N, C-alpha and C positions, 0 to 999 in steps of 0.2 A: 445777729450771731445768734448759734443756735444750740441748744445744749447735746453734751454727745450723751449716748445712750447710758454711759458711764457716771455720770453724774452723781447719782447715791453713792458710790464709791467717797468722790469728795467730800461728799457730804457727811457721811459717816467719819473720815478721817478727822475732817477741820470742826466741823458741827455748825457749820454755817449752811442755810438756804439758797443755794444755789440761784433757784429761779428767782426768788425774792431780791435777791442782790441785783441780777439782769435787770427788772422791772426799776429797782429803785436809782441801779443808773441811767437807766433810760429815761426817766423823770427827772434827771439833772443833778442827784446827790454823788455827792463825792466820794468815792471808797475812804479817802482819810478821815469822814467824818463818823465813820459808821465804826462802835468800837472794837468789835472783835473781830472785822475787818482788818484792823491799823496791827492787829499782832501778825498777822503776814507781810505786813508793808516793810518794804527794804528797805533800808537809809543808803547815801552813797558809801557811808562810812561800812555800814556792815556787806555792802556787793563787793568791796573790794577787801573783805576779809574771808580768804577762803573756807574759814573752818566755822564760819557764823550757819546756821540751820536755824529757819525759821519755825520750822516742826519741831525743834528738840524740848518746846516748851510746852506741847501736847501729849507726851510722854509716849508710851506704847498704848497704840490703838490699831486695827487691824479692820478692814472691811472685805468682804466677799461679796464679789456679782455674778450670777449665773444665769443663763439663757438657757431655756429646752429648746430643742429644734428636733426637725424630724427630716429625714433624708430617706429617699426610695432607694437602696443600693444597686436593684435591678433595675433601674433606669436613670443608669449616671449621677447619681447622688442628686438629684432633684428633689426640691423640697416636696414635702408631703404633708398629708392632713391627717388627722387622729384624737381619738381622743385621750387623756391620760385616766385611766382607771383610777389610781393610786399614786400618792406622793407624802412622804412622811419627813417633817423638820422636827429636830430636835431643840427643844424650847429652853431656854434659861433665862437668868434673870438679865444678863448683859448681850443676848442674843436677840435680835427682831430681826422680822422679815415683811414682805410684802408683797402683791400680785396685783 
């Protein structure tokens, strides 16, 4: 299996390190033996309860992912190259980003 490019969004919401979980599972570790992962495992009884929400215990968490791309409108929107001359992000204690 491969990671989707959006996996940082999943990590931001759940607090789980998805690549490390993939490696642990590949080594034979059971998801049920991982304390943080157990919070998201659903029992049969919970699965039958339409009101059960495994994410409710997280509280309000939000993650945004963005990708900067460039297309040449004069050439049928084909991808093109170029340099980003300037980019500014607001930094707050609960806001982080990476490149």
